[in-house]
KEKE-3310 file (N, C-alpha, C; in steps of 0.2 Angstrom, whole numbers, plus 5000, padded with zeros to 4 digits):
npx = (5111:5096:5094:5094:5087:5091:5086:5087:5090:5077:5068:5056:5041:5025:5013:5019:5026:5015:5005:5012:5022:5016:5003:5004:5010:4999:4991:4998:4996:4983:4976:4981:4975:4962:4961:4965:4955:4944:4949:4948:4934:4918:4909:4892:4887:4896:4904:4912:4916:4919:4929:4939:4941:4947:4958:4965:4967:4976:4987:4990:4993:5005:5014:5015:5020:5032:5038:5039:5048:5059:5062:5065:5076:5085:5088:5092:5101:5103:5091:5079:5064:5050:5041:5028:5024:5025:5016:5004:5004:5002:4989:4981:4983:4979:4965:4961:4964:4955:4943:4942:4943:4931:4921:4923:4919:4906)
npy = (5023:5014:4998:4990:4999:5011:5022:5036:5034:5036:5042:5035:5031:5037:5029:5016:5014:5015:5006:4994:4983:4973:4977:4989:4985:4979:4989:4995:4986:4985:4995:4990:4978:4981:4988:4978:4968:4976:4978:4965:4963:4959:4966:4972:4968:4957:4954:4948:4960:4968:4961:4962:4976:4976:4968:4976:4987:4982:4979:4992:4998:4991:4994:5008:5009:5002:5011:5022:5016:5015:5028:5033:5025:5030:5043:5042:5029:5023:5025:5020:5010:5005:4990:4990:5003:5002:4992:4998:5010:5003:4997:5008:5015:5006:5005:5018:5019:5008:5013:5025:5019:5011:5021:5028:5019:5016)
npz = (5104:5099:5097:5081:5072:5074:5081:5092:5110:5121:5113:5110:5102:5107:5107:5105:5117:5126:5123:5119:5110:5102:5100:5094:5082:5076:5074:5064:5053:5051:5043:5030:5030:5029:5017:5008:5010:5005:4992:4986:4987:4980:4967:4965:4953:4946:4933:4917:4912:4922:4928:4918:4919:4932:4930:4921:4929:4939:4931:4926:4938:4943:4932:4934:4947:4945:4937:4946:4955:4947:4944:4957:4960:4951:4955:4968:4974:4986:4993:5004:5005:5014:5016:5020:5016:5002:4999:5004:4995:4983:4985:4987:4975:4966:4969:4966:4952:4947:4951:4943:4930:4930:4931:4920:4910:4913)
capx = (5106:5091:5094:5096:5083:5095:5082:5091:5087:5072:5063:5051:5034:5020:5009:5023:5027:5009:5001:5016:5024:5012:4997:5007:5011:4993:4988:5001:4994:4975:4974:4983:4970:4956:4962:4965:4948:4940:4951:4945:4927:4915:4904:4885:4886:4902:4904:4918:4919:4922:4935:4943:4943:4951:4965:4969:4969:4982:4992:4992:4996:5011:5018:5016:5025:5039:5041:5041:5054:5065:5064:5068:5083:5090:5089:5095:5102:5103:5085:5076:5057:5048:5037:5021:5023:5024:5009:4999:5003:4999:4982:4977:4984:4974:4958:4960:4963:4949:4937:4941:4941:4924:4917:4924:4915:4899)
capy = (5020:5009:4992:4991:5004:5018:5028:5038:5032:5041:5045:5031:5033:5036:5023:5010:5014:5015:5000:4989:4982:4969:4981:4994:4982:4977:4996:4997:4982:4986:4998:4986:4972:4984:4989:4971:4966:4981:4977:4959:4962:4958:4971:4970:4965:4954:4950:4948:4966:4971:4957:4965:4982:4974:4966:4982:4991:4979:4980:4999:5000:4988:4998:5015:5008:5001:5018:5026:5013:5016:5035:5034:5022:5034:5049:5040:5022:5021:5026:5014:5010:5000:4986:4992:5009:5000:4989:5003:5013:4998:4996:5014:5017:5001:5007:5024:5017:5004:5018:5029:5015:5009:5027:5029:5014:5016)
capz = (5099:5102:5092:5074:5069:5075:5085:5098:5116:5124:5108:5108:5100:5113:5106:5106:5124:5130:5121:5118:5103:5098:5098:5089:5075:5074:5071:5057:5048:5051:5036:5025:5030:5027:5010:5005:5010:5000:4985:4984:4988:4974:4965:4965:4947:4945:4926:4914:4910:4929:4929:4914:4922:4938:4927:4918:4935:4942:4926:4926:4945:4943:4928:4938:4953:4942:4934:4952:4958:4943:4945:4964:4960:4947:4959:4974:4974:4993:4996:5007:5006:5018:5013:5021:5012:4995:4999:5005:4989:4978:4986:4986:4968:4962:4970:4962:4945:4946:4952:4937:4924:4931:4930:4912:4906:4915)
cpx = (5102:5091:5096:5093:5087:5091:5086:5087:5083:5068:5058:5044:5029:5016:5013:5024:5020:5005:5005:5017:5019:5005:4999:5007:5004:4990:4992:4998:4986:4973:4976:4977:4964:4956:4962:4958:4943:4942:4948:4938:4924:4910:4897:4884:4894:4902:4911:4921:4922:4929:4941:4946:4948:4958:4969:4971:4976:4988:4995:4996:5003:5016:5020:5021:5032:5042:5043:5047:5060:5067:5068:5075:5088:5092:5093:5096:5101:5096:5081:5068:5055:5042:5030:5019:5022:5017:5003:4998:5000:4992:4978:4977:4979:4967:4956:4959:4957:4943:4936:4940:4934:4920:4917:4920:4908:4894)
cpy = (5014:5003:4994:4996:5010:5023:5029:5036:5038:5044:5040:5034:5032:5030:5016:5009:5012:5008:4994:4987:4978:4973:4986:4991:4980:4984:4998:4992:4982:4989:4994:4980:4975:4985:4983:4968:4970:4979:4970:4958:4962:4964:4968:4966:4963:4950:4950:4955:4969:4967:4960:4971:4981:4972:4972:4987:4988:4980:4987:5001:4997:4992:5005:5014:5006:5007:5022:5023:5015:5023:5036:5031:5026:5040:5047:5032:5019:5022:5020:5015:5004:4996:4988:4999:5007:4996:4994:5008:5009:4998:5002:5016:5012:5003:5013:5023:5013:5009:5022:5025:5013:5015:5029:5025:5013:5020)
cpz = (5101:5096:5085:5070:5069:5078:5091:5105:5119:5119:5106:5106:5106:5113:5107:5114:5128:5129:5120:5111:5099:5095:5093:5082:5072:5071:5065:5052:5047:5044:5030:5024:5027:5019:5006:5004:5005:4993:4982:4984:4981:4973:4965:4958:4945:4938:4923:4913:4917:4930:4924:4916:4928:4935:4925:4924:4938:4937:4926:4933:4945:4938:4931:4943:4951:4940:4940:4955:4954:4944:4952:4964:4956:4951:4965:4975:4981:4997:4998:5008:5010:5014:5014:5017:5004:4994:4999:4998:4984:4979:4984:4978:4964:4963:4966:4955:4943:4946:4945:4931:4924:4929:4923:4908:4908:4912)
residu = (MET:ASP:GLY:TYR:LYS:GLY:ALA:PRO:SER:GLY:THR:HIS:HIS:PHE:VAL:LYS:ASP:PHE:LEU:GLY:ASN:SER:LEU:TYR:SER:PHE:PHE:ASP:VAL:LEU:PRO:LEU:ILE:GLY:LEU:LEU:ILE:TYR:MET:PHE:SER:LYS:GLU:LYS:VAL:GLU:ASP:ASP:PHE:ILE:ARG:LEU:ILE:ARG:LEU:GLN:SER:TYR:GLN:ALA:THR:ILE:ILE:ILE:LEU:LEU:ILE:ILE:ALA:LEU:ALA:ILE:TYR:LEU:PHE:ASP:VAL:TYR:TYR:GLU:VAL:SER:LEU:ASP:MET:VAL:LEU:SER:LEU:PHE:MET:ILE:LEU:PHE:LEU:ILE:ILE:PHE:TYR:PHE:LYS:LYS:GLN:ALA:HIS:SER)
# end
């Protein structure tokens, strides 16, 4: 076994071997950074109504993720989820909810 991650020896990912650990980690974080920048970008018309929709989208996203986490916990107590998966799911779900709420009120 290779370290604490438990990957069998000789089964390293090609990108990790070819580009090195630091660059591979950079490519893992790059989509998160892009989603975060897009999430906090301002609308052309940033008023109180857009801020209210943004707040409602945050609230709905957190409630949905808590329900998903509870369901996963009820079915499998030992299921492990990585932080980058949760953050990516949060940002994508927020953007989807925000888009539909904005379209519904436009």
